[in-house]
C-alpha positions as CSV (number, residue, x, y, z in Angstrom):
1,X,84.8,99.6,76.3
2,X,87.5,98.7,74.0
3,X,89.3,95.3,74.0
4,X,92.7,96.8,74.9
5,X,91.1,98.8,78.1
6,X,89.6,95.4,79.0
7,X,93.1,93.7,78.8
8,X,94.8,96.3,80.6
9,X,92.2,96.4,83.7
10,X,92.8,92.8,83.9
11,X,96.5,92.9,83.9
12,X,96.3,95.7,86.4
13,X,94.1,93.7,88.6
14,X,96.0,90.5,88.2
15,X,99.4,92.5,89.2
16,X,97.9,94.5,92.2
17,X,96.3,90.9,93.5
18,X,99.5,88.8,93.3
19,X,101.6,92.0,95.0
20,X,99.2,92.3,97.5
21,X,99.4,88.5,98.3
22,X,103.1,88.5,98.4
23,X,103.4,91.7,100.6
24,X,101.0,89.5,103.1
25,X,103.2,86.7,103.0
26,X,106.2,88.9,103.9
27,X,104.3,90.6,106.5
28,X,103.4,87.4,108.0
29,X,107.0,86.1,107.9
30,X,108.2,89.3,109.8
31,X,105.8,89.3,112.4
32,X,106.9,85.6,113.3
33,X,109.3,87.3,115.5
34,X,109.2,87.9,119.0
35,X,108.0,91.3,119.9
36,X,110.2,94.3,120.6
37,X,109.3,97.9,121.3
38,X,110.6,100.7,118.8
39,X,107.9,103.2,119.8
40,X,109.7,105.6,121.4
41,X,111.0,108.8,120.6
42,X,108.8,109.6,117.5
43,X,110.5,112.8,116.3
44,X,113.9,111.5,116.4
45,X,112.5,108.4,114.5
46,X,111.0,110.7,111.7
47,X,114.1,112.7,111.6
48,X,116.4,109.8,111.1
49,X,114.3,108.2,108.2
50,X,113.9,111.8,106.5
51,X,117.6,111.9,106.6
52,X,118.7,108.4,105.8
53,X,116.1,106.8,103.8
54,X,114.6,109.9,101.9
55,X,117.7,112.1,102.4
56,X,120.4,109.0,101.2
57,X,122.9,110.7,103.8
58,X,124.6,107.7,104.1
59,X,124.7,106.6,100.5
60,X,127.0,109.5,99.7
61,X,129.6,108.4,101.9
62,X,130.9,106.6,99.0
63,X,130.5,109.4,96.1
64,X,130.4,107.7,92.9
65,X,128.0,105.0,94.0
66,X,126.2,107.5,96.0
67,X,125.4,109.9,93.4
68,X,124.6,107.2,90.9
69,X,122.0,105.8,93.2
70,X,120.6,109.1,93.8
71,X,119.9,109.3,90.3
72,X,118.1,106.3,89.8
73,X,116.3,106.8,93.2
74,X,114.9,110.3,92.2
75,X,114.2,109.0,88.8
76,X,112.5,106.0,89.9
77,X,110.0,108.0,92.3
78,X,109.7,111.0,89.7
79,X,109.4,108.9,86.4
80,X,106.6,106.6,88.1
81,X,104.3,110.0,88.2
82,X,104.1,109.6,84.5
83,X,102.6,105.7,85.3
84,X,99.5,107.4,87.0
85,X,98.8,109.0,83.6
86,X,99.5,105.6,82.1
87,X,96.9,103.7,84.1
88,X,94.4,106.3,83.3
89,X,94.8,106.3,79.7
90,X,94.6,102.3,80.0
91,X,91.6,102.1,81.8
92,X,89.6,104.8,79.9
93,X,91.2,104.5,76.5
94,X,92.4,108.0,76.4
95,X,95.8,109.3,75.3
96,X,98.1,111.3,77.2
97,X,95.2,112.6,79.3
98,X,97.1,114.9,81.4
99,X,97.9,117.1,78.6
100,X,94.2,118.2,78.4
101,X,94.1,119.0,81.9
102,X,97.4,121.0,82.3
103,X,97.6,122.2,79.0
104,X,100.1,121.4,76.4
105,X,103.3,123.7,77.5
106,X,103.0,122.7,80.8
107,X,103.0,119.2,80.1
108,X,105.7,119.4,77.4
109,X,107.7,120.8,80.6
110,X,106.8,117.7,82.6
111,X,107.7,115.2,80.1
112,X,111.0,116.7,79.2
113,X,111.9,116.6,83.2
114,X,111.0,112.8,83.3
115,X,112.9,112.0,80.0
116,X,116.0,113.9,81.4
117,X,115.8,111.7,84.4
118,X,115.0,108.6,82.7
119,X,117.9,109.0,80.2
120,X,120.1,109.6,83.6
121,X,118.8,106.3,85.2
122,X,119.6,104.5,81.9
123,X,123.4,105.8,82.1
124,X,123.6,105.3,85.5
125,X,122.3,101.6,85.2
126,X,125.0,100.8,82.6
127,X,127.7,102.3,84.6
128,X,126.4,100.2,87.5
129,X,126.5,97.1,85.2
130,X,130.0,97.9,84.2
131,X,130.7,98.1,87.6
132,X,129.7,94.9,88.6
133,X,130.5,92.9,85.6
134,X,133.6,94.6,83.8
135,X,135.3,96.5,86.8
136,X,134.5,93.6,89.1
137,X,134.1,95.6,92.2
138,X,135.5,93.0,94.9
139,X,132.2,93.5,97.1
140,X,130.0,92.5,94.4
141,X,132.3,89.2,93.8
142,X,132.3,87.7,97.5
143,X,131.2,84.1,97.6
144,X,127.4,84.7,99.0
145,X,127.0,86.8,96.1
146,X,127.3,83.6,93.5
147,X,124.4,82.4,91.6
148,X,121.0,84.2,91.9
149,X,122.3,87.2,94.0
150,X,124.4,88.2,91.1
151,X,121.8,87.2,88.6
152,X,119.3,89.3,90.7
153,X,121.3,92.4,90.7
154,X,122.0,92.1,86.9
155,X,118.4,91.4,85.9
156,X,117.1,94.4,87.6
157,X,119.8,96.8,86.1
158,X,119.0,95.4,82.5
159,X,115.1,95.6,83.2
160,X,115.5,99.2,84.2
161,X,117.4,100.1,81.3
162,X,114.9,98.4,79.0
163,X,112.0,100.3,80.8
164,X,113.7,103.7,80.4
165,X,114.6,103.1,76.6
166,X,111.0,102.0,76.0
167,X,109.6,105.0,77.8
168,X,111.7,107.4,75.7
169,X,110.9,105.3,72.3
170,X,107.3,105.6,73.0
171,X,107.2,109.2,73.4
172,X,109.8,109.6,70.1
173,X,106.7,107.7,68.3
174,X,104.1,109.7,69.8
175,X,105.4,113.0,69.1
176,X,105.6,112.1,65.6
177,X,102.3,110.6,65.7
178,X,100.8,114.1,67.2
179,X,102.6,116.4,64.6
180,X,100.8,114.2,61.6
181,X,97.5,116.1,60.6
182,X,94.3,115.2,61.2
183,X,93.1,113.9,58.3
184,X,95.9,111.6,58.1
185,X,95.3,110.0,61.6
186,X,91.6,110.0,60.9
187,X,92.0,108.1,58.0
188,X,94.0,105.5,59.9
189,X,91.7,105.3,63.0
190,X,94.0,107.2,65.2
191,X,91.8,110.1,65.9
192,X,92.9,110.3,69.7
193,X,96.5,111.2,68.8
194,X,95.2,114.5,67.1
195,X,96.7,116.7,69.8
196,X,97.5,120.3,68.9
197,X,101.2,119.5,69.0
198,X,103.6,122.2,67.6
199,X,107.3,122.7,67.6
200,X,109.9,120.1,68.4
201,X,109.3,116.7,70.2
202,X,110.6,116.2,73.7
203,X,114.1,116.9,74.7
204,X,115.6,113.4,74.7
205,X,113.2,111.4,72.6
206,X,113.6,114.0,69.5
207,X,117.1,112.3,68.9
208,X,115.4,108.8,68.4
209,X,112.7,110.3,66.6
210,X,114.9,110.7,63.9
211,X,115.5,106.9,63.5
212,X,112.2,106.0,63.4
213,X,110.0,105.6,60.0
214,X,107.4,108.0,59.1
215,X,104.6,105.6,58.4
216,X,102.0,106.1,60.5
217,X,100.8,102.7,60.9
218,X,104.4,101.8,61.8
219,X,104.8,104.5,64.1
220,X,101.6,103.3,65.9
221,X,102.7,99.9,66.1
222,X,106.0,101.2,67.8
223,X,104.2,103.4,70.2
224,X,101.8,100.6,71.2
225,X,104.4,98.0,71.6
226,X,106.4,100.4,73.9
227,X,103.4,101.4,75.6
228,X,102.4,97.8,76.6
229,X,106.1,96.9,77.4
230,X,106.7,99.7,79.6
231,X,103.4,99.5,81.7
232,X,103.7,95.4,81.8
233,X,107.0,95.6,82.8
234,X,106.4,98.2,85.7
235,X,103.7,95.7,87.0
236,X,106.2,93.0,86.7
237,X,108.7,94.6,88.5
238,X,106.1,95.6,91.2
239,X,105.8,91.7,91.7
240,X,109.5,90.9,91.2
241,X,110.2,92.9,94.5
242,X,108.8,90.4,96.6
243,X,111.6,87.8,95.6
244,X,114.4,90.3,94.9
245,X,116.7,92.4,97.2
246,X,114.8,95.3,95.6
247,X,112.3,95.0,98.2
248,X,114.3,97.7,100.0
249,X,112.5,100.2,97.8
250,X,109.6,99.7,100.3
251,X,111.0,98.6,103.5
252,X,114.1,101.0,103.6
253,X,111.6,103.6,105.1
254,X,110.2,101.7,108.1
255,X,113.3,99.9,108.6
256,X,114.9,103.2,109.2
257,X,112.3,104.7,111.3
258,X,112.5,101.5,113.7
259,X,116.2,101.5,113.8
260,X,118.1,101.1,116.8
261,X,118.3,104.8,118.2
262,X,120.8,103.8,121.2
263,X,124.5,103.9,121.1
264,X,126.2,101.4,118.9
265,X,128.2,100.2,121.9
266,X,125.0,99.5,123.7
267,X,123.7,95.8,124.2
268,X,120.3,94.8,125.1
269,X,120.0,93.0,128.7
270,X,118.0,89.6,128.4
271,X,115.2,90.1,130.6
272,X,115.2,87.0,132.4
273,X,118.9,87.2,133.2
274,X,118.9,90.9,134.4
275,X,116.0,89.8,136.8
276,X,118.2,87.1,138.7
277,X,121.2,89.4,139.0
278,X,118.9,91.9,140.5
279,X,117.8,89.3,142.9
280,X,121.2,88.6,143.8
281,X,121.8,92.2,144.6
282,X,118.7,92.8,146.3
283,X,119.5,92.7,150.1
284,X,116.1,92.3,150.9
285,X,115.5,89.2,148.9
286,X,115.0,86.1,150.8
287,X,117.5,83.5,149.2
288,X,115.5,80.8,150.7
289,X,112.1,81.8,149.4
290,X,110.5,79.3,146.6
291,X,110.6,80.4,143.1
292,X,106.9,81.3,141.7
293,X,105.0,78.7,140.1
294,X,105.7,78.5,136.2
295,X,103.0,79.4,133.7
296,X,101.7,76.4,132.3
297,X,100.5,78.1,129.2
298,X,103.9,80.2,128.9
299,X,106.4,79.0,126.3
300,X,109.8,77.8,127.7
301,X,111.9,80.6,127.9
302,X,115.1,80.5,125.5
303,X,118.5,82.4,125.7
304,X,119.6,84.0,122.6
305,X,118.3,83.0,119.4
306,X,118.3,79.5,117.3
307,X,116.1,80.0,114.7
308,X,114.2,82.8,113.1
309,X,111.1,82.7,115.4
310,X,113.6,83.8,118.1
311,X,114.8,87.0,116.7
312,X,112.7,89.9,117.0
313,X,110.6,91.3,114.0
314,X,112.5,94.2,113.3
315,X,115.6,91.7,113.0
316,X,113.7,89.7,110.4
317,X,112.6,93.1,108.9
318,X,116.2,94.1,108.6
319,X,116.6,90.9,106.5
320,X,114.3,91.8,103.9
321,X,115.2,95.1,103.6
322,X,119.0,94.3,102.9
323,X,119.9,95.6,99.4
324,X,122.9,93.5,99.5
325,X,125.1,96.3,98.5
326,X,128.1,94.7,100.3
327,X,129.4,97.9,102.3
328,X,128.9,96.1,105.8
329,X,130.9,93.3,104.2
330,X,133.6,95.5,102.7
331,X,133.9,97.3,106.2
332,X,133.8,94.2,108.3
333,X,137.6,93.9,109.7
334,X,137.3,89.9,110.3
335,X,136.1,89.8,106.5
336,X,138.8,91.7,105.4
337,X,141.6,89.3,107.2
338,X,140.2,86.2,105.5
339,X,138.0,85.0,108.1
340,X,134.6,83.2,107.1
341,X,132.5,86.1,108.4
342,X,130.3,88.2,106.0
343,X,127.6,90.6,107.7
344,X,125.8,90.7,104.4
345,X,125.7,86.6,104.3
346,X,124.1,86.9,107.9
347,X,121.3,89.2,106.5
348,X,120.5,87.2,103.5
349,X,120.9,83.7,105.1
350,X,118.0,85.1,108.1
351,X,116.1,86.3,104.9
352,X,116.5,82.9,103.2
353,X,115.4,81.0,106.4
354,X,112.4,83.2,107.3
355,X,111.2,82.8,103.7
356,X,111.6,78.8,103.9
357,X,110.2,78.6,107.6
358,X,107.3,80.6,106.3
359,X,106.6,78.2,103.4
360,X,106.7,75.3,105.9
361,X,104.2,76.8,108.0
362,X,101.7,77.4,104.7
363,X,102.3,73.6,104.0
364,X,102.4,71.9,107.4
365,X,100.4,74.4,109.7
366,X,102.0,76.6,112.3
367,X,103.0,74.3,114.7
368,X,104.9,72.0,112.2
369,X,108.9,72.1,112.3
370,X,111.1,71.5,109.4
371,X,114.1,70.0,111.0
372,X,116.1,72.8,110.1
373,X,117.6,76.1,112.2
374,X,119.0,79.4,111.3
375,X,122.4,78.4,113.1
376,X,124.0,75.3,111.8
377,X,122.0,75.1,108.6
378,X,122.6,78.4,107.6
379,X,125.0,80.3,109.7
380,X,127.7,78.4,111.0
381,X,129.3,78.9,114.6
382,X,132.6,79.8,112.9
383,X,131.2,82.9,111.2
384,X,129.8,84.1,114.6
385,X,132.9,83.9,116.6
386,X,134.7,85.6,113.9
387,X,132.9,88.7,114.8
388,X,134.8,91.3,117.0
389,X,131.3,93.3,117.8
390,X,133.1,96.3,116.3
391,X,129.7,97.8,114.7
392,X,131.6,98.3,111.7
393,X,129.1,96.8,109.6
394,X,125.9,98.6,111.4
395,X,127.6,101.9,110.9
396,X,128.4,101.3,107.2
397,X,124.8,100.1,106.0
398,X,123.1,102.8,104.2
399,X,119.8,102.1,106.0
400,X,120.8,101.6,109.2
401,X,120.3,97.6,109.4
402,X,121.7,96.1,112.3
403,X,123.5,92.4,111.4
404,X,125.7,92.8,114.7
405,X,122.1,92.3,116.5
406,X,121.3,88.8,115.1
407,X,125.1,87.4,115.5
408,X,124.9,88.4,119.1
409,X,121.5,86.6,119.7
410,X,122.9,83.9,118.2
411,X,126.3,83.8,120.0
412,X,123.9,84.0,122.9
413,X,122.3,80.5,122.1
414,X,125.6,79.1,121.7
415,X,126.6,79.9,124.9
416,X,123.7,79.8,127.3
417,X,121.7,77.2,125.8
418,X,124.4,74.9,124.4
419,X,127.6,75.8,126.4
420,X,129.5,76.1,123.2
421,X,131.7,78.9,123.4
422,X,135.2,78.7,122.2
423,X,137.6,77.1,124.6
424,X,139.2,80.7,125.3
425,X,135.8,82.1,126.4
426,X,135.1,79.0,128.5
427,X,138.3,79.8,130.4
428,X,137.4,83.0,130.9
429,X,134.2,82.2,132.0
430,X,135.5,79.8,134.6
431,X,137.8,82.4,135.8
432,X,135.4,85.1,136.4
433,X,133.2,82.3,138.2
434,X,136.0,81.1,140.5
435,X,138.1,84.6,140.7
436,X,135.6,87.5,139.9
437,X,137.7,88.0,137.0
438,X,138.6,87.2,133.5
439,X,142.6,86.2,134.8
440,X,143.6,83.0,136.3
441,X,144.7,84.6,139.7
442,X,142.8,84.1,143.3
443,X,141.5,87.2,144.3
444,X,144.0,87.1,147.5
445,X,146.6,87.4,144.8
446,X,145.4,90.5,143.1
447,X,147.2,92.9,144.4
448,X,150.9,91.2,144.7
449,X,151.9,93.4,142.0
450,X,152.4,96.1,144.2
451,X,154.8,94.3,146.2
452,X,157.1,93.7,143.1
453,X,157.0,97.3,142.2
């Protein structure tokens, strides 16, 4: 086996192992959340996933960004079919193995399609870079996007431009080598490039070919450099996903499948509270009966969410799935009026916190506490109480994430565990408790308005 194949197998194995380890950690972090059943109505869930995640139906609500994203999305999926050939060639030391399997003409057709998509992806990424850094679209310049989030987005766009450029340059140099006569290739020790390649090159890379030198040895160096740059870049990108917002490439599909199918105006009930209310309205219940003995092994029941372990696994999955596109924040009426709330920041803070909490578990054990909580240390009460619960963020999200559910659970903790609701709400709670209505009127005076009419 050639040294190049050995090096490739080592790189492929290392990248696969590191990716598996990262995915295992993320899965563990997601499962730190409490259980929630999202197994109902499987046909509708599949239909929603195919329409929203695969069909990109909510992306095109904003046509320009939606169209460009579809180009990158389709290009990413289809061009990576070519990665299969690169992997086979890398392991076995072959060269464009698929051309011998399906024939040169069919192979030329498929590579031409890949090149057109690669060029469109390159152009789309350049436009995205201009939109972010030159046009400076407002939603990309919110406070939570400073530092690493902005660098993350730019880094991945630049990487995609370089990967597509390397792919096209590799094809250009490769075709020139394959068009070289067999004797010259044999004398240079490049027999594997001796494919019966007649006619013009590929549709896009042929324009690059005119800029390359004609020397066989130099062309081989260019082709090999671009080949290694392209495949190592793909393997690096695979592992970069675990620390990047681009993890949504993988998690968007399960996030949409397990998304909330209920009406957006319908909130879930806390089982403990619901049980107490049902008991109050049960005429057959004995109000003087002793409550059941508590289970000594059961965890103390908390109302709402104080930290990430109090959220559901679906909410934690949503935080890892967030694309940081900012559509939720740009549609948020509270954010538009200058309030501190940003639904995108809620998702980013939740992801940062569960990642930090997972690292604390790895370092100190499952029962260790690091002295931090999602609320207060990451998300302030001011942000939570700015929310109007209008669901604009959940409606705007292109992959059906639900920032509002996290906000509501955190507010439940503030109200039911800390009694830390704003004064206006506390007055309303008092009125409901004393008068049976939000207003400060006794029940006996509730109909006095009719006497004044």
